[in-house]
Biopython code that builds the backbone (N, CA, C, O; Angstrom):
import numpy as np
from Bio.PDB.StructureBuilder import StructureBuilder

atoms = [
    (1, "MET", "N", (143.579, 127.508, 76.299)),
    (1, "MET", "CA", (142.429, 126.632, 76.277)),
    (1, "MET", "C", (141.260, 127.322, 76.980)),
    (1, "MET", "O", (141.433, 127.972, 78.010)),
    (2, "THR", "N", (140.076, 127.168, 76.405)),
    (2, "THR", "CA", (138.868, 127.758, 76.961)),
    (2, "THR", "C", (138.448, 127.025, 78.231)),
    (2, "THR", "O", (138.325, 125.801, 78.242)),
    (3, "ASN", "N", (138.231, 127.790, 79.300)),
    (3, "ASN", "CA", (137.832, 127.225, 80.587)),
    (3, "ASN", "C", (136.331, 127.404, 80.781)),
    (3, "ASN", "O", (135.817, 128.521, 80.728)),
    (4, "VAL", "N", (135.631, 126.290, 81.008)),
    (4, "VAL", "CA", (134.183, 126.294, 81.196)),
    (4, "VAL", "C", (133.864, 125.907, 82.636)),
    (4, "VAL", "O", (134.352, 124.894, 83.137)),
    (5, "LEU", "N", (133.041, 126.721, 83.299)),
    (5, "LEU", "CA", (132.558, 126.416, 84.645)),
    (5, "LEU", "C", (131.158, 125.832, 84.520)),
    (5, "LEU", "O", (130.258, 126.482, 83.988)),
    (6, "ILE", "N", (130.971, 124.611, 85.009)),
    (6, "ILE", "CA", (129.671, 123.952, 84.994)),
    (6, "ILE", "C", (129.097, 124.013, 86.406)),
    (6, "ILE", "O", (129.741, 123.590, 87.366)),
    (7, "VAL", "N", (127.869, 124.548, 86.522)),
    (7, "VAL", "CA", (127.214, 124.725, 87.818)),
    (7, "VAL", "C", (125.915, 123.919, 87.806)),
    (7, "VAL", "O", (124.960, 124.279, 87.117)),
    (8, "ASP", "N", (125.886, 122.835, 88.568)),
    (8, "ASP", "CA", (124.692, 121.986, 88.645)),
    (8, "ASP", "C", (124.747, 121.179, 89.928)),
    (8, "ASP", "O", (125.798, 120.650, 90.288)),
    (9, "ASP", "N", (123.612, 121.082, 90.622)),
    (9, "ASP", "CA", (123.568, 120.359, 91.897)),
    (9, "ASP", "C", (123.381, 118.860, 91.729)),
    (9, "ASP", "O", (123.572, 118.117, 92.691)),
    (10, "ASP", "N", (123.017, 118.393, 90.550)),
    (10, "ASP", "CA", (122.799, 116.972, 90.293)),
    (10, "ASP", "C", (124.132, 116.307, 89.921)),
    (10, "ASP", "O", (124.682, 116.565, 88.850)),
    (11, "ASP", "N", (124.639, 115.456, 90.808)),
    (11, "ASP", "CA", (125.959, 114.841, 90.607)),
    (11, "ASP", "C", (126.059, 114.077, 89.297)),
    (11, "ASP", "O", (127.060, 114.190, 88.589)),
    (12, "ILE", "N", (125.044, 113.309, 88.973)),
    (12, "ILE", "CA", (125.089, 112.477, 87.766)),
    (12, "ILE", "C", (125.038, 113.351, 86.519)),
    (12, "ILE", "O", (125.820, 113.146, 85.590)),
    (13, "PHE", "N", (124.130, 114.322, 86.486)),
    (13, "PHE", "CA", (124.029, 115.203, 85.329)),
    (13, "PHE", "C", (125.300, 116.020, 85.168)),
    (13, "PHE", "O", (125.801, 116.181, 84.055)),
    (14, "ARG", "N", (125.830, 116.541, 86.286)),
    (14, "ARG", "CA", (127.050, 117.347, 86.235)),
    (14, "ARG", "C", (128.208, 116.532, 85.670)),
    (14, "ARG", "O", (128.965, 117.034, 84.839)),
    (15, "ALA", "N", (128.357, 115.286, 86.108)),
    (15, "ALA", "CA", (129.438, 114.426, 85.607)),
    (15, "ALA", "C", (129.280, 114.164, 84.111)),
    (15, "ALA", "O", (130.265, 114.168, 83.373)),
    (16, "MET", "N", (128.049, 113.937, 83.662)),
    (16, "MET", "CA", (127.797, 113.710, 82.240)),
    (16, "MET", "C", (128.122, 114.958, 81.428)),
    (16, "MET", "O", (128.714, 114.871, 80.352)),
    (17, "LEU", "N", (127.734, 116.112, 81.948)),
    (17, "LEU", "CA", (128.001, 117.363, 81.252)),
    (17, "LEU", "C", (129.504, 117.660, 81.198)),
    (17, "LEU", "O", (130.009, 118.130, 80.178)),
    (18, "VAL", "N", (130.211, 117.387, 82.290)),
    (18, "VAL", "CA", (131.667, 117.554, 82.308)),
    (18, "VAL", "C", (132.294, 116.713, 81.197)),
    (18, "VAL", "O", (133.136, 117.203, 80.445)),
    (19, "GLU", "N", (131.890, 115.465, 81.097)),
    (19, "GLU", "CA", (132.452, 114.583, 80.073)),
    (19, "GLU", "C", (132.146, 115.109, 78.672)),
    (19, "GLU", "O", (133.024, 115.112, 77.810)),
    (20, "MET", "N", (130.918, 115.550, 78.437)),
    (20, "MET", "CA", (130.547, 116.072, 77.116)),
    (20, "MET", "C", (131.383, 117.296, 76.752)),
    (20, "MET", "O", (131.859, 117.407, 75.622)),
    (21, "VAL", "N", (131.564, 118.209, 77.695)),
    (21, "VAL", "CA", (132.297, 119.448, 77.435)),
    (21, "VAL", "C", (133.790, 119.156, 77.239)),
    (21, "VAL", "O", (134.430, 119.739, 76.363)),
    (22, "GLN", "N", (134.338, 118.254, 78.054)),
    (22, "GLN", "CA", (135.749, 117.887, 77.892)),
    (22, "GLN", "C", (135.998, 117.227, 76.539)),
    (22, "GLN", "O", (137.042, 117.453, 75.926)),
    (23, "ARG", "N", (135.067, 116.426, 76.073)),
    (23, "ARG", "CA", (135.208, 115.784, 74.754)),
    (23, "ARG", "C", (135.230, 116.802, 73.617)),
    (23, "ARG", "O", (135.731, 116.522, 72.529)),
    (24, "GLU", "N", (134.682, 117.980, 73.882)),
    (24, "GLU", "CA", (134.716, 119.050, 72.882)),
    (24, "GLU", "C", (136.033, 119.821, 72.946)),
    (24, "GLU", "O", (136.256, 120.738, 72.154)),
    (25, "GLY", "N", (136.904, 119.453, 73.884)),
    (25, "GLY", "CA", (138.227, 120.049, 73.960)),
    (25, "GLY", "C", (138.369, 121.210, 74.925)),
    (25, "GLY", "O", (139.349, 121.951, 74.858)),
    (26, "TYR", "N", (137.408, 121.381, 75.822)),
    (26, "TYR", "CA", (137.465, 122.483, 76.778)),
    (26, "TYR", "C", (137.953, 122.005, 78.135)),
    (26, "TYR", "O", (137.760, 120.848, 78.510)),
    (27, "GLN", "N", (138.591, 122.920, 78.868)),
    (27, "GLN", "CA", (138.982, 122.662, 80.251)),
    (27, "GLN", "C", (137.754, 122.943, 81.112)),
    (27, "GLN", "O", (137.042, 123.918, 80.871)),
    (28, "VAL", "N", (137.499, 122.104, 82.107)),
    (28, "VAL", "CA", (136.266, 122.216, 82.883)),
    (28, "VAL", "C", (136.547, 122.294, 84.377)),
    (28, "VAL", "O", (137.407, 121.588, 84.904)),
    (29, "SER", "N", (135.797, 123.177, 85.053)),
    (29, "SER", "CA", (135.737, 123.194, 86.513)),
    (29, "SER", "C", (134.255, 123.143, 86.870)),
    (29, "SER", "O", (133.399, 123.403, 86.025)),
    (30, "THR", "N", (133.952, 122.806, 88.134)),
    (30, "THR", "CA", (132.551, 122.633, 88.514)),
    (30, "THR", "C", (132.225, 123.309, 89.835)),
    (30, "THR", "O", (133.099, 123.615, 90.647)),
    (31, "ALA", "N", (130.929, 123.526, 90.013)),
    (31, "ALA", "CA", (130.381, 124.016, 91.283)),
    (31, "ALA", "C", (128.987, 123.426, 91.420)),
    (31, "ALA", "O", (128.332, 123.128, 90.420)),
    (32, "THR", "N", (128.532, 123.255, 92.661)),
    (32, "THR", "CA", (127.245, 122.610, 92.907)),
    (32, "THR", "C", (126.106, 123.589, 93.169)),
    (32, "THR", "O", (124.952, 123.171, 93.273)),
    (33, "ASP", "N", (126.406, 124.884, 93.278)),
    (33, "ASP", "CA", (125.355, 125.899, 93.424)),
    (33, "ASP", "C", (125.957, 127.267, 93.108)),
    (33, "ASP", "O", (127.159, 127.397, 92.873)),
    (34, "GLY", "N", (125.097, 128.277, 93.107)),
    (34, "GLY", "CA", (125.539, 129.614, 92.748)),
    (34, "GLY", "C", (126.588, 130.201, 93.668)),
    (34, "GLY", "O", (127.493, 130.898, 93.208)),
    (35, "ASN", "N", (126.486, 129.933, 94.967)),
    (35, "ASN", "CA", (127.489, 130.451, 95.910)),
    (35, "ASN", "C", (128.867, 129.864, 95.619)),
    (35, "ASN", "O", (129.863, 130.588, 95.598)),
    (36, "LYS", "N", (128.923, 128.560, 95.396)),
    (36, "LYS", "CA", (130.209, 127.917, 95.079)),
    (36, "LYS", "C", (130.728, 128.388, 93.727)),
    (36, "LYS", "O", (131.938, 128.502, 93.531)),
    (37, "ALA", "N", (129.822, 128.661, 92.796)),
    (37, "ALA", "CA", (130.228, 129.182, 91.489)),
    (37, "ALA", "C", (130.885, 130.557, 91.638)),
    (37, "ALA", "O", (131.917, 130.822, 91.022)),
    (38, "LEU", "N", (130.290, 131.427, 92.451)),
    (38, "LEU", "CA", (130.872, 132.757, 92.658)),
    (38, "LEU", "C", (132.262, 132.657, 93.284)),
    (38, "LEU", "O", (133.168, 133.407, 92.919)),
    (39, "ALA", "N", (132.427, 131.731, 94.224)),
    (39, "ALA", "CA", (133.745, 131.522, 94.834)),
    (39, "ALA", "C", (134.748, 131.032, 93.787)),
    (39, "ALA", "O", (135.897, 131.474, 93.770)),
    (40, "ALA", "N", (134.315, 130.125, 92.920)),
    (40, "ALA", "CA", (135.193, 129.602, 91.869)),
    (40, "ALA", "C", (135.580, 130.704, 90.889)),
    (40, "ALA", "O", (136.719, 130.755, 90.427)),
    (41, "ILE", "N", (134.636, 131.584, 90.573)),
    (41, "ILE", "CA", (134.895, 132.689, 89.644)),
    (41, "ILE", "C", (135.910, 133.658, 90.238)),
    (41, "ILE", "O", (136.737, 134.213, 89.514)),
    (42, "GLU", "N", (135.850, 133.866, 91.562)),
    (42, "GLU", "CA", (136.827, 134.732, 92.228)),
    (42, "GLU", "C", (138.243, 134.165, 92.108)),
    (42, "GLU", "O", (139.212, 134.914, 91.986)),
    (43, "GLN", "N", (138.351, 132.834, 92.143)),
    (43, "GLN", "CA", (139.658, 132.172, 92.061)),
    (43, "GLN", "C", (140.219, 132.198, 90.639)),
    (43, "GLN", "O", (141.401, 132.472, 90.433)),
    (44, "SER", "N", (139.365, 131.911, 89.675)),
    (44, "SER", "CA", (139.809, 131.821, 88.285)),
    (44, "SER", "C", (138.621, 132.069, 87.375)),
    (44, "SER", "O", (137.740, 131.218, 87.250)),
    (45, "GLN", "N", (138.592, 133.239, 86.734)),
    (45, "GLN", "CA", (137.435, 133.596, 85.911)),
    (45, "GLN", "C", (137.347, 132.697, 84.683)),
    (45, "GLN", "O", (138.286, 132.638, 83.889)),
    (46, "PRO", "N", (136.229, 132.000, 84.523)),
    (46, "PRO", "CA", (136.060, 131.128, 83.368)),
    (46, "PRO", "C", (135.755, 131.931, 82.096)),
    (46, "PRO", "O", (135.405, 133.109, 82.161)),
    (47, "ASP", "N", (135.893, 131.280, 80.957)),
    (47, "ASP", "CA", (135.563, 131.894, 79.677)),
    (47, "ASP", "C", (134.083, 131.706, 79.342)),
    (47, "ASP", "O", (133.529, 132.418, 78.505)),
    (48, "LEU", "N", (133.447, 130.726, 80.015)),
    (48, "LEU", "CA", (132.044, 130.398, 79.776)),
    (48, "LEU", "C", (131.489, 129.722, 81.020)),
    (48, "LEU", "O", (132.187, 128.957, 81.686)),
    (49, "ILE", "N", (130.221, 130.009, 81.330)),
    (49, "ILE", "CA", (129.531, 129.344, 82.436)),
    (49, "ILE", "C", (128.318, 128.618, 81.875)),
    (49, "ILE", "O", (127.534, 129.194, 81.121)),
    (50, "ILE", "N", (128.169, 127.353, 82.246)),
    (50, "ILE", "CA", (126.960, 126.597, 81.945)),
    (50, "ILE", "C", (126.307, 126.331, 83.290)),
    (50, "ILE", "O", (126.865, 125.616, 84.122)),
    (51, "THR", "N", (125.116, 126.906, 83.511)),
    (51, "THR", "CA", (124.479, 126.775, 84.822)),
    (51, "THR", "C", (123.063, 126.232, 84.736)),
    (51, "THR", "O", (122.281, 126.605, 83.861)),
    (52, "ASP", "N", (122.760, 125.347, 85.661)),
    (52, "ASP", "CA", (121.390, 124.902, 85.859)),
    (52, "ASP", "C", (120.629, 126.083, 86.451)),
    (52, "ASP", "O", (121.224, 126.967, 87.068)),
    (53, "ILE", "N", (119.323, 126.094, 86.262)),
    (53, "ILE", "CA", (118.508, 127.176, 86.811)),
    (53, "ILE", "C", (118.067, 126.871, 88.238)),
    (53, "ILE", "O", (118.201, 127.714, 89.124)),
    (54, "LEU", "N", (117.543, 125.670, 88.462)),
    (54, "LEU", "CA", (116.983, 125.332, 89.774)),
    (54, "LEU", "C", (117.993, 124.555, 90.612)),
    (54, "LEU", "O", (118.309, 123.403, 90.317)),
    (55, "MET", "N", (118.496, 125.208, 91.666)),
    (55, "MET", "CA", (119.482, 124.608, 92.571)),
    (55, "MET", "C", (119.235, 125.137, 93.978)),
    (55, "MET", "O", (118.628, 126.195, 94.144)),
    (56, "PRO", "N", (119.701, 124.409, 94.995)),
    (56, "PRO", "CA", (119.592, 124.913, 96.369)),
    (56, "PRO", "C", (120.589, 126.052, 96.610)),
    (56, "PRO", "O", (121.431, 126.349, 95.763)),
    (57, "GLU", "N", (120.476, 126.670, 97.760)),
    (57, "GLU", "CA", (121.354, 127.779, 98.174)),
    (57, "GLU", "C", (121.133, 128.978, 97.258)),
    (57, "GLU", "O", (120.197, 129.747, 97.472)),
    (58, "LYS", "N", (121.971, 129.150, 96.250)),
    (58, "LYS", "CA", (121.811, 130.238, 95.280)),
    (58, "LYS", "C", (121.551, 129.580, 93.933)),
    (58, "LYS", "O", (122.406, 128.864, 93.412)),
    (59, "ASP", "N", (120.366, 129.823, 93.365)),
    (59, "ASP", "CA", (120.015, 129.152, 92.111)),
    (59, "ASP", "C", (120.635, 129.866, 90.906)),
    (59, "ASP", "O", (121.315, 130.883, 91.043)),
    (60, "GLY", "N", (120.382, 129.310, 89.740)),
    (60, "GLY", "CA", (120.979, 129.846, 88.514)),
    (60, "GLY", "C", (120.513, 131.252, 88.178)),
    (60, "GLY", "O", (121.303, 132.068, 87.702)),
    (61, "ILE", "N", (119.227, 131.550, 88.420)),
    (61, "ILE", "CA", (118.717, 132.896, 88.153)),
    (61, "ILE", "C", (119.425, 133.914, 89.052)),
    (61, "ILE", "O", (119.808, 134.990, 88.594)),
    (62, "GLU", "N", (119.597, 133.571, 90.329)),
    (62, "GLU", "CA", (120.306, 134.473, 91.245)),
    (62, "GLU", "C", (121.770, 134.645, 90.824)),
    (62, "GLU", "O", (122.318, 135.743, 90.914)),
    (63, "LEU", "N", (122.397, 133.564, 90.367)),
    (63, "LEU", "CA", (123.773, 133.634, 89.886)),
    (63, "LEU", "C", (123.868, 134.553, 88.672)),
    (63, "LEU", "O", (124.743, 135.417, 88.606)),
    (64, "ILE", "N", (122.966, 134.364, 87.718)),
    (64, "ILE", "CA", (122.956, 135.188, 86.506)),
    (64, "ILE", "C", (122.759, 136.661, 86.869)),
    (64, "ILE", "O", (123.440, 137.533, 86.328)),
    (65, "MET", "N", (121.829, 136.935, 87.784)),
    (65, "MET", "CA", (121.567, 138.315, 88.205)),
    (65, "MET", "C", (122.790, 138.938, 88.872)),
    (65, "MET", "O", (123.137, 140.087, 88.596)),
    (66, "GLU", "N", (123.432, 138.186, 89.741)),
    (66, "GLU", "CA", (124.608, 138.721, 90.436)),
    (66, "GLU", "C", (125.747, 139.000, 89.464)),
    (66, "GLU", "O", (126.425, 140.022, 89.576)),
    (67, "LEU", "N", (125.960, 138.099, 88.515)),
    (67, "LEU", "CA", (127.019, 138.321, 87.519)),
    (67, "LEU", "C", (126.697, 139.523, 86.636)),
    (67, "LEU", "O", (127.600, 140.262, 86.244)),
    (68, "ALA", "N", (125.414, 139.725, 86.319)),
    (68, "ALA", "CA", (125.017, 140.892, 85.535)),
    (68, "ALA", "C", (125.271, 142.178, 86.325)),
    (68, "ALA", "O", (125.744, 143.164, 85.760)),
    (69, "GLN", "N", (124.964, 142.176, 87.618)),
    (69, "GLN", "CA", (125.211, 143.353, 88.460)),
    (69, "GLN", "C", (126.695, 143.665, 88.538)),
    (69, "GLN", "O", (127.094, 144.828, 88.591)),
    (70, "ARG", "N", (127.504, 142.621, 88.546)),
    (70, "ARG", "CA", (128.967, 142.807, 88.596)),
    (70, "ARG", "C", (129.539, 143.185, 87.238)),
    (70, "ARG", "O", (130.716, 143.528, 87.122)),
    (71, "GLU", "N", (128.684, 143.119, 86.195)),
    (71, "GLU", "CA", (129.116, 143.362, 84.816)),
    (71, "GLU", "C", (130.316, 142.496, 84.469)),
    (71, "GLU", "O", (131.321, 142.976, 83.946)),
    (72, "SER", "N", (130.189, 141.209, 84.772)),
    (72, "SER", "CA", (131.296, 140.280, 84.581)),
    (72, "SER", "C", (131.630, 140.043, 83.110)),
    (72, "SER", "O", (132.788, 139.814, 82.762)),
    (73, "GLY", "N", (130.622, 140.097, 82.255)),
    (73, "GLY", "CA", (130.864, 139.865, 80.832)),
    (73, "GLY", "C", (131.096, 138.409, 80.463)),
    (73, "GLY", "O", (131.358, 138.106, 79.299)),
    (74, "ILE", "N", (131.006, 137.507, 81.425)),
    (74, "ILE", "CA", (131.214, 136.082, 81.137)),
    (74, "ILE", "C", (129.970, 135.554, 80.424)),
    (74, "ILE", "O", (128.863, 135.693, 80.944)),
    (75, "PRO", "N", (130.130, 134.946, 79.234)),
    (75, "PRO", "CA", (128.966, 134.376, 78.572)),
    (75, "PRO", "C", (128.407, 133.209, 79.384)),
    (75, "PRO", "O", (129.149, 132.440, 79.997)),
    (76, "ILE", "N", (127.070, 133.099, 79.369)),
    (76, "ILE", "CA", (126.387, 132.081, 80.171)),
    (76, "ILE", "C", (125.421, 131.293, 79.306)),
    (76, "ILE", "O", (124.713, 131.853, 78.470)),
    (77, "ILE", "N", (125.404, 129.978, 79.521)),
    (77, "ILE", "CA", (124.389, 129.092, 78.959)),
    (77, "ILE", "C", (123.546, 128.621, 80.132)),
    (77, "ILE", "O", (124.074, 128.072, 81.099)),
    (78, "ALA", "N", (122.226, 128.834, 80.049)),
    (78, "ALA", "CA", (121.301, 128.400, 81.094)),
    (78, "ALA", "C", (120.681, 127.066, 80.691)),
    (78, "ALA", "O", (120.258, 126.880, 79.550)),
    (79, "VAL", "N", (120.634, 126.132, 81.658)),
    (79, "VAL", "CA", (120.097, 124.792, 81.430)),
    (79, "VAL", "C", (118.982, 124.564, 82.440)),
    (79, "VAL", "O", (119.115, 124.919, 83.611)),
    (80, "SER", "N", (117.876, 123.967, 81.983)),
    (80, "SER", "CA", (116.806, 123.680, 82.933)),
    (80, "SER", "C", (115.994, 122.480, 82.495)),
    (80, "SER", "O", (115.732, 122.264, 81.311)),
    (81, "GLY", "N", (115.603, 121.703, 83.502)),
    (81, "GLY", "CA", (114.711, 120.579, 83.267)),
    (81, "GLY", "C", (113.287, 120.910, 83.664)),
    (81, "GLY", "O", (112.390, 120.091, 83.463)),
    (82, "GLY", "N", (113.056, 122.090, 84.222)),
    (82, "GLY", "CA", (111.729, 122.544, 84.563)),
    (82, "GLY", "C", (111.071, 121.816, 85.717)),
    (82, "GLY", "O", (109.844, 121.821, 85.816)),
    (83, "ARG", "N", (111.844, 121.187, 86.597)),
    (83, "ARG", "CA", (111.241, 120.494, 87.729)),
    (83, "ARG", "C", (110.668, 121.503, 88.723)),
    (83, "ARG", "O", (110.779, 122.712, 88.517)),
    (84, "ARG", "N", (110.082, 121.028, 89.755)),
    (84, "ARG", "CA", (109.367, 121.835, 90.741)),
    (84, "ARG", "C", (108.136, 122.439, 90.090)),
    (84, "ARG", "O", (107.663, 121.922, 89.078)),
    (85, "SER", "N", (107.615, 123.505, 90.636)),
    (85, "SER", "CA", (106.348, 124.041, 90.152)),
    (85, "SER", "C", (106.510, 125.083, 89.050)),
    (85, "SER", "O", (105.518, 125.521, 88.467)),
    (86, "ILE", "N", (107.722, 125.480, 88.761)),
    (86, "ILE", "CA", (107.946, 126.502, 87.747)),
    (86, "ILE", "C", (108.164, 125.812, 86.400)),
    (86, "ILE", "O", (108.858, 124.798, 86.327)),
    (87, "SER", "N", (107.590, 126.346, 85.364)),
    (87, "SER", "CA", (107.696, 125.705, 84.058)),
    (87, "SER", "C", (109.072, 125.898, 83.444)),
    (87, "SER", "O", (109.772, 126.866, 83.742)),
    (88, "LEU", "N", (109.445, 124.968, 82.586)),
    (88, "LEU", "CA", (110.701, 125.017, 81.856)),
    (88, "LEU", "C", (110.782, 126.292, 81.026)),
    (88, "LEU", "O", (111.810, 126.969, 81.025)),
    (89, "GLU", "N", (109.699, 126.623, 80.318)),
    (89, "GLU", "CA", (109.700, 127.800, 79.454)),
    (89, "GLU", "C", (109.928, 129.075, 80.264)),
    (89, "GLU", "O", (110.665, 129.961, 79.832)),
    (90, "PHE", "N", (109.303, 129.172, 81.430)),
    (90, "PHE", "CA", (109.469, 130.347, 82.279)),
    (90, "PHE", "C", (110.923, 130.492, 82.707)),
    (90, "PHE", "O", (111.489, 131.583, 82.641)),
    (91, "ASN", "N", (111.526, 129.392, 83.144)),
    (91, "ASN", "CA", (112.923, 129.433, 83.595)),
    (91, "ASN", "C", (113.854, 129.918, 82.500)),
    (91, "ASN", "O", (114.653, 130.830, 82.712)),
    (92, "LEU", "N", (113.751, 129.307, 81.331)),
    (92, "LEU", "CA", (114.680, 129.646, 80.255)),
    (92, "LEU", "C", (114.390, 131.026, 79.670)),
    (92, "LEU", "O", (115.324, 131.745, 79.312)),
    (93, "GLU", "N", (113.126, 131.410, 79.566)),
    (93, "GLU", "CA", (112.794, 132.749, 79.080)),
    (93, "GLU", "C", (113.280, 133.811, 80.059)),
    (93, "GLU", "O", (113.771, 134.859, 79.640)),
    (94, "SER", "N", (113.150, 133.555, 81.349)),
    (94, "SER", "CA", (113.655, 134.487, 82.360)),
    (94, "SER", "C", (115.159, 134.668, 82.206)),
    (94, "SER", "O", (115.670, 135.785, 82.284)),
    (95, "ALA", "N", (115.859, 133.565, 81.988)),
    (95, "ALA", "CA", (117.313, 133.624, 81.810)),
    (95, "ALA", "C", (117.668, 134.432, 80.564)),
    (95, "ALA", "O", (118.608, 135.226, 80.591)),
    (96, "LYS", "N", (116.928, 134.240, 79.475)),
    (96, "LYS", "CA", (117.199, 134.999, 78.246)),
    (96, "LYS", "C", (117.030, 136.496, 78.483)),
    (96, "LYS", "O", (117.820, 137.307, 78.001)),
    (97, "LEU", "N", (115.981, 136.848, 79.235)),
    (97, "LEU", "CA", (115.740, 138.261, 79.523)),
    (97, "LEU", "C", (116.870, 138.876, 80.337)),
    (97, "LEU", "O", (117.073, 140.090, 80.305)),
    (98, "MET", "N", (117.606, 138.043, 81.066)),
    (98, "MET", "CA", (118.716, 138.529, 81.885)),
    (98, "MET", "C", (120.037, 138.521, 81.132)),
    (98, "MET", "O", (121.080, 138.849, 81.698)),
    (99, "GLY", "N", (119.998, 138.147, 79.852)),
    (99, "GLY", "CA", (121.197, 138.280, 79.034)),
    (99, "GLY", "C", (122.025, 137.032, 78.814)),
    (99, "GLY", "O", (123.148, 137.130, 78.320)),
    (100, "VAL", "N", (121.510, 135.854, 79.165)),
    (100, "VAL", "CA", (122.300, 134.662, 78.866)),
    (100, "VAL", "C", (122.425, 134.526, 77.348)),
    (100, "VAL", "O", (121.547, 134.958, 76.601)),
    (101, "ARG", "N", (123.516, 133.929, 76.911)),
    (101, "ARG", "CA", (123.789, 133.825, 75.477)),
    (101, "ARG", "C", (123.034, 132.696, 74.801)),
    (101, "ARG", "O", (122.718, 132.777, 73.614)),
    (102, "ALA", "N", (122.739, 131.622, 75.568)),
    (102, "ALA", "CA", (122.045, 130.470, 74.991)),
    (102, "ALA", "C", (121.314, 129.737, 76.109)),
    (102, "ALA", "O", (121.669, 129.858, 77.282)),
    (103, "THR", "N", (120.293, 128.980, 75.733)),
    (103, "THR", "CA", (119.562, 128.163, 76.700)),
    (103, "THR", "C", (119.450, 126.743, 76.162)),
    (103, "THR", "O", (119.412, 126.520, 74.952)),
    (104, "LEU", "N", (119.398, 125.782, 77.093)),
    (104, "LEU", "CA", (119.255, 124.374, 76.742)),
    (104, "LEU", "C", (118.217, 123.732, 77.655)),
    (104, "LEU", "O", (118.413, 123.686, 78.869)),
    (105, "PRO", "N", (117.119, 123.236, 77.093)),
    (105, "PRO", "CA", (116.171, 122.467, 77.910)),
    (105, "PRO", "C", (116.695, 121.041, 78.079)),
    (105, "PRO", "O", (117.180, 120.435, 77.124)),
    (106, "LYS", "N", (116.595, 120.511, 79.303)),
    (106, "LYS", "CA", (116.984, 119.111, 79.546)),
    (106, "LYS", "C", (115.852, 118.215, 79.090)),
    (106, "LYS", "O", (114.695, 118.582, 79.292)),
    (107, "PRO", "N", (116.103, 117.084, 78.499)),
    (107, "PRO", "CA", (117.411, 116.589, 78.069)),
    (107, "PRO", "C", (117.816, 117.231, 76.741)),
    (107, "PRO", "O", (116.969, 117.709, 75.987)),
    (108, "PHE", "N", (119.110, 117.235, 76.470)),
    (108, "PHE", "CA", (119.611, 117.774, 75.205)),
    (108, "PHE", "C", (120.703, 116.861, 74.679)),
    (108, "PHE", "O", (121.281, 116.067, 75.421)),
    (109, "SER", "N", (120.974, 116.984, 73.400)),
    (109, "SER", "CA", (121.975, 116.134, 72.744)),
    (109, "SER", "C", (123.346, 116.806, 72.785)),
    (109, "SER", "O", (123.473, 117.987, 73.111)),
    (110, "ARG", "N", (124.341, 116.039, 72.454)),
    (110, "ARG", "CA", (125.702, 116.575, 72.383)),
    (110, "ARG", "C", (125.772, 117.662, 71.310)),
    (110, "ARG", "O", (126.474, 118.660, 71.474)),
    (111, "GLU", "N", (125.042, 117.463, 70.213)),
    (111, "GLU", "CA", (125.012, 118.463, 69.144)),
    (111, "GLU", "C", (124.349, 119.757, 69.631)),
    (111, "GLU", "O", (124.812, 120.849, 69.303)),
    (112, "ASP", "N", (123.262, 119.637, 70.415)),
    (112, "ASP", "CA", (122.621, 120.821, 70.993)),
    (112, "ASP", "C", (123.617, 121.586, 71.868)),
    (112, "ASP", "O", (123.691, 122.813, 71.809)),
    (113, "LEU", "N", (124.375, 120.851, 72.673)),
    (113, "LEU", "CA", (125.375, 121.467, 73.544)),
    (113, "LEU", "C", (126.453, 122.144, 72.712)),
    (113, "LEU", "O", (126.844, 123.275, 73.003)),
    (114, "ARG", "N", (126.930, 121.467, 71.687)),
    (114, "ARG", "CA", (127.972, 122.021, 70.816)),
    (114, "ARG", "C", (127.500, 123.339, 70.200)),
    (114, "ARG", "O", (128.253, 124.312, 70.169)),
    (115, "ARG", "N", (126.261, 123.376, 69.712)),
    (115, "ARG", "CA", (125.694, 124.583, 69.118)),
    (115, "ARG", "C", (125.581, 125.708, 70.154)),
    (115, "ARG", "O", (125.910, 126.857, 69.859)),
    (116, "ALA", "N", (125.120, 125.381, 71.354)),
    (116, "ALA", "CA", (124.959, 126.398, 72.407)),
    (116, "ALA", "C", (126.309, 126.984, 72.802)),
    (116, "ALA", "O", (126.424, 128.192, 73.013)),
    (117, "ILE", "N", (127.327, 126.142, 72.903)),
    (117, "ILE", "CA", (128.666, 126.643, 73.252)),
    (117, "ILE", "C", (129.185, 127.563, 72.157)),
    (117, "ILE", "O", (129.724, 128.631, 72.447)),
    (118, "ALA", "N", (129.027, 127.161, 70.911)),
    (118, "ALA", "CA", (129.475, 128.001, 69.797)),
    (118, "ALA", "C", (128.748, 129.340, 69.800)),
    (118, "ALA", "O", (129.361, 130.386, 69.584)),
    (119, "GLU", "N", (127.443, 129.308, 70.045)),
    (119, "GLU", "CA", (126.637, 130.530, 70.094)),
    (119, "GLU", "C", (127.088, 131.433, 71.247)),
    (119, "GLU", "O", (127.213, 132.646, 71.082)),
    (120, "ALA", "N", (127.327, 130.840, 72.396)),
    (120, "ALA", "CA", (127.712, 131.616, 73.581)),
    (120, "ALA", "C", (129.098, 132.234, 73.432)),
    (120, "ALA", "O", (129.335, 133.344, 73.909)),
    (121, "LEU", "N", (130.007, 131.532, 72.781)),
    (121, "LEU", "CA", (131.367, 132.031, 72.652)),
    (121, "LEU", "C", (131.584, 132.924, 71.439)),
    (121, "LEU", "O", (132.648, 133.524, 71.294)),
    (122, "ALA", "N", (130.573, 133.018, 70.557)),
    (122, "ALA", "CA", (130.700, 133.816, 69.331)),
    (122, "ALA", "C", (130.782, 135.308, 69.631)),
    (122, "ALA", "O", (130.892, 136.118, 68.710)),
]
sb = StructureBuilder()
sb.init_structure("model")
sb.init_model(0)
sb.init_chain("A")
sb.init_seg("    ")
for serial, (resi, resn, name, xyz) in enumerate(atoms, 1):
    if name == "N":
        sb.init_residue(resn, " ", resi, " ")
    sb.init_atom(name, np.array(xyz, "f"), 0.0, 1.0, " ", f" {name:<3s}", serial, name[0])
structure = sb.get_structure()
């Protein structure tokens, strides 16, 4: 079974995303920031990571950069709602430049998520 690591600091959004991904038949683990995600990856390498961009401690961009430096090869989907002063387009375009397989602007539909997962795992 494909193991998906969901990284998001928003409890409600993370729970909703977990439910959506589990309904697609994937096994799910979670982390609330990039540091916790790296610890989770050390324990059990996921087949796919879905990460928010803007988070406290270590954000999604820092997580993506660190995984790229490690040459982890884990496909990543970047998600962003564009809050704070940085634009949504900047966040997701930055993630694409760093090699993420797919991006999702918040809010997104279950079909959007399904397509992004298929694209990332292809």
